[in-house]
Structure formats: structure tokens, C-alpha cells
NUTI-975285 format. One record per residue (C-alpha): x negated, y negated, z negated; chain. Coordinates in Angstrom, 2 decimals, decimal comma, m for minus. Example, Ala and Ser with C-alpha at 12.3 -4.5 7.8 and 13.67 -1.06 7.14 Angstrom:
<pavex c1="m12,30" c2="4,50" c3="m7,80" mol="A"/>
<pavex c1="m13,67" c2="1,06" c3="m7,14" mol="A"/>
//
This chain:
<pavex c1="75,37" c2="m87,45" c3="17,07" mol="A"/>
<pavex c1="78,85" c2="m88,80" c3="16,40" mol="A"/>
<pavex c1="81,54" c2="m86,72" c3="18,11" mol="A"/>
<pavex c1="85,25" c2="m87,31" c3="17,78" mol="A"/>
<pavex c1="86,82" c2="m84,08" c3="16,38" mol="A"/>
<pavex c1="89,73" c2="m84,47" c3="18,78" mol="A"/>
<pavex c1="87,37" c2="m83,91" c3="21,72" mol="A"/>
<pavex c1="86,17" c2="m80,68" c3="20,14" mol="A"/>
<pavex c1="89,76" c2="m79,39" c3="20,02" mol="A"/>
<pavex c1="90,25" c2="m80,43" c3="23,66" mol="A"/>
<pavex c1="87,14" c2="m78,43" c3="24,60" mol="A"/>
<pavex c1="88,28" c2="m75,40" c3="22,60" mol="A"/>
<pavex c1="91,72" c2="m75,61" c3="24,21" mol="A"/>
<pavex c1="90,21" c2="m75,82" c3="27,69" mol="A"/>
<pavex c1="88,04" c2="m72,80" c3="26,98" mol="A"/>
<pavex c1="91,05" c2="m70,80" c3="25,77" mol="A"/>
<pavex c1="93,05" c2="m71,76" c3="28,87" mol="A"/>
<pavex c1="90,17" c2="m70,70" c3="31,14" mol="A"/>
<pavex c1="89,95" c2="m67,41" c3="29,26" mol="A"/>
<pavex c1="93,67" c2="m66,76" c3="29,73" mol="A"/>
<pavex c1="93,54" c2="m67,64" c3="33,44" mol="A"/>
<pavex c1="90,53" c2="m65,37" c3="33,86" mol="A"/>
<pavex c1="92,25" c2="m62,47" c3="32,11" mol="A"/>
<pavex c1="95,41" c2="m62,85" c3="34,18" mol="A"/>
<pavex c1="93,45" c2="m63,11" c3="37,42" mol="A"/>
<pavex c1="91,25" c2="m60,12" c3="36,52" mol="A"/>
<pavex c1="94,30" c2="m58,02" c3="35,72" mol="A"/>
<pavex c1="95,91" c2="m58,94" c3="39,03" mol="A"/>
<pavex c1="92,68" c2="m58,16" c3="40,91" mol="A"/>
<pavex c1="92,27" c2="m54,83" c3="39,18" mol="A"/>
<pavex c1="95,89" c2="m53,81" c3="39,86" mol="A"/>
<pavex c1="95,75" c2="m54,84" c3="43,53" mol="A"/>
<pavex c1="92,37" c2="m53,19" c3="44,13" mol="A"/>
<pavex c1="93,52" c2="m49,95" c3="42,49" mol="A"/>
<pavex c1="96,73" c2="m49,92" c3="44,52" mol="A"/>
<pavex c1="94,84" c2="m50,40" c3="47,78" mol="A"/>
<pavex c1="92,26" c2="m47,76" c3="46,91" mol="A"/>
<pavex c1="95,10" c2="m45,33" c3="46,16" mol="A"/>
<pavex c1="96,50" c2="m46,04" c3="49,65" mol="A"/>
<pavex c1="93,17" c2="m45,07" c3="51,19" mol="A"/>
<pavex c1="91,89" c2="m48,55" c3="52,07" mol="A"/>
<pavex c1="88,10" c2="m48,92" c3="52,17" mol="A"/>
<pavex c1="86,54" c2="m50,05" c3="48,91" mol="A"/>
<pavex c1="85,09" c2="m53,31" c3="50,29" mol="A"/>
<pavex c1="88,42" c2="m54,33" c3="51,86" mol="A"/>
<pavex c1="90,29" c2="m53,43" c3="48,66" mol="A"/>
<pavex c1="87,89" c2="m55,51" c3="46,54" mol="A"/>
<pavex c1="88,15" c2="m58,50" c3="48,87" mol="A"/>
<pavex c1="91,94" c2="m58,35" c3="48,85" mol="A"/>
<pavex c1="91,93" c2="m57,93" c3="45,06" mol="A"/>
<pavex c1="89,76" c2="m61,01" c3="44,63" mol="A"/>
<pavex c1="92,04" c2="m62,91" c3="47,02" mol="A"/>
<pavex c1="95,01" c2="m62,06" c3="44,79" mol="A"/>
<pavex c1="93,03" c2="m63,14" c3="41,72" mol="A"/>
<pavex c1="92,24" c2="m66,49" c3="43,35" mol="A"/>
<pavex c1="95,91" c2="m67,05" c3="44,25" mol="A"/>
<pavex c1="97,01" c2="m66,19" c3="40,71" mol="A"/>
<pavex c1="94,43" c2="m68,57" c3="39,20" mol="A"/>
<pavex c1="95,49" c2="m71,33" c3="41,60" mol="A"/>
<pavex c1="99,13" c2="m70,77" c3="40,64" mol="A"/>
<pavex c1="98,21" c2="m71,06" c3="36,94" mol="A"/>
<pavex c1="96,41" c2="m74,34" c3="37,62" mol="A"/>
<pavex c1="99,41" c2="m75,60" c3="39,58" mol="A"/>
<pavex c1="101,77" c2="m74,75" c3="36,74" mol="A"/>
<pavex c1="99,44" c2="m76,54" c3="34,31" mol="A"/>
<pavex c1="99,34" c2="m79,66" c3="36,49" mol="A"/>
<pavex c1="103,13" c2="m79,64" c3="36,84" mol="A"/>
<pavex c1="103,53" c2="m79,24" c3="33,07" mol="A"/>
<pavex c1="101,14" c2="m82,14" c3="32,46" mol="A"/>
<pavex c1="103,04" c2="m84,34" c3="34,92" mol="A"/>
<pavex c1="106,37" c2="m83,54" c3="33,26" mol="A"/>
<pavex c1="105,32" c2="m83,50" c3="29,60" mol="A"/>
<pavex c1="102,75" c2="m86,30" c3="29,30" mol="A"/>
<pavex c1="103,96" c2="m89,90" c3="29,10" mol="A"/>
<pavex c1="103,23" c2="m92,32" c3="31,89" mol="A"/>
<pavex c1="100,41" c2="m94,86" c3="31,40" mol="A"/>
<pavex c1="102,99" c2="m97,68" c3="31,43" mol="A"/>
<pavex c1="104,86" c2="m96,05" c3="28,54" mol="A"/>
<pavex c1="101,63" c2="m95,65" c3="26,58" mol="A"/>
<pavex c1="100,68" c2="m99,29" c3="27,22" mol="A"/>
<pavex c1="104,16" c2="m100,38" c3="26,15" mol="A"/>
<pavex c1="103,91" c2="m98,37" c3="22,93" mol="A"/>
<pavex c1="100,45" c2="m99,79" c3="22,21" mol="A"/>
<pavex c1="101,70" c2="m103,33" c3="22,78" mol="A"/>
<pavex c1="104,63" c2="m102,68" c3="20,43" mol="A"/>
<pavex c1="102,30" c2="m101,41" c3="17,72" mol="A"/>
<pavex c1="100,06" c2="m104,47" c3="18,18" mol="A"/>
<pavex c1="103,10" c2="m106,78" c3="17,88" mol="A"/>
<pavex c1="104,26" c2="m105,05" c3="14,70" mol="A"/>
<pavex c1="100,80" c2="m105,20" c3="13,16" mol="A"/>
<pavex c1="100,46" c2="m108,86" c3="14,10" mol="A"/>
<pavex c1="103,88" c2="m109,70" c3="12,63" mol="A"/>
<pavex c1="103,24" c2="m107,94" c3="9,35" mol="A"/>
<pavex c1="100,82" c2="m109,08" c3="6,73" mol="A"/>
<pavex c1="98,40" c2="m106,15" c3="6,64" mol="A"/>
<pavex c1="95,57" c2="m107,95" c3="4,97" mol="A"/>
<pavex c1="94,26" c2="m106,40" c3="1,78" mol="A"/>
<pavex c1="93,92" c2="m108,75" c3="m1,10" mol="A"/>
<pavex c1="90,62" c2="m108,48" c3="m2,95" mol="A"/>
<pavex c1="90,78" c2="m106,86" c3="m6,36" mol="A"/>
<pavex c1="90,60" c2="m109,34" c3="m9,20" mol="A"/>
//
């Protein structure tokens, strides 16, 4: 099986990001649940509210990631333009290898 190593790094990066989001959300859930339990709220209600907070925190992390991707990644038109420029440069230059004598 031939796999591009770049895709492996993308997969590892995605796994790390999911781990971080999970840790942040779990910490928020645990803190909210503990605070509600300390106030005397029923355990089921405290857990549900804690998981709600965890979901909101995870959604906020995803939103920040999408915003960062929109701002930091180049537009498809810019990528196409750069690719066309590279193709023009390669076509203009003589990049052919001469056979060894």
C-alpha cells in the first residue's frame, strides 16, 4: 500500500487536535458538574449541564479552528495562480537532463 507521508502527518495532527478538544471539554464539564453538585443540584441535572458546557466548549474550539483556517489558508484562486506561475517558469526554463556521455 502506497501512502503519502503527508497524509499520515495530517491524520496525526487531527488526532492531536481531537485529543486537545476532548481534554478541554472534559475539564469544563468536570468543573461545571462539581460546581453544581456543590450548590446542591441533583446529580443527573449537574451531569447534563456539565455535558452541555462541554459541548459548547468543543463547538467553540471547532469554530475557532474554522476561522483560523479561513484566515490563514490561501484561497483556491491564489493556489491556482501560484501553480500556473510555477508551470510557466518550468516551461520557460530548460529543465531537461542531458544524458551522461
